[in-house]
Phi, psi and omega in degrees: 000141178250131179290148176231129180276122182222169174295145179284098178227158178301125177085348183049216185275307189299307182291330178291335176268316184291321184298307178299328177300310180293321180295323178297320178296318179297320179293323175299319176298313181298327180279351181082016181294325179196168176265175185303308184296320181293319179295316177299314181299318180300318182285328178286314183277322184278324183252354179074020179285144179290334177224147172282171183297327179284320175299318180296315179299316178297323180293315179294320185111124185294331175293323178290318177299318179296319179295318176300316180300312182298318179298314181291320179297317180296332179279319188261328184053044178247136183303327183291348176245016174283150183290124176293149182304318183300318178297312180301316183293319178300318179295318178300324181280354181083013177270096189253007180104212185304323185292342176244007181069005177206134175204242172288332175245157174259111183268003178279350178247154178241128350290161178305142181239161175304139176300116184298339178284355181249025174297332174230156179307146181288129180263000000 
């Protein structure tokens, strides 16, 4: 990693860019625009990302993503960085991603599959 000198702000550069990216994907899921696998595939094949936004969120840990979201939201107070209901609910249920074997994907099966409880947004 190479250091970059930036202004001291919540999330600095990487989290200020990654957090809204992951939140936008969750909102697309909540609106029914696409499913988890399709959104991830679109970003990997269309944008050349090594992981889609849901794979990335599960890798980071949904509790960590929620904490990043809350910190940035408290700093900015902008709707696009407010925590989506689905993220909050998954964390409440203990589905934290890879570290718990379930998040947006179910990692207890090989290959990992979309979490079947997320065919529709979590209520």
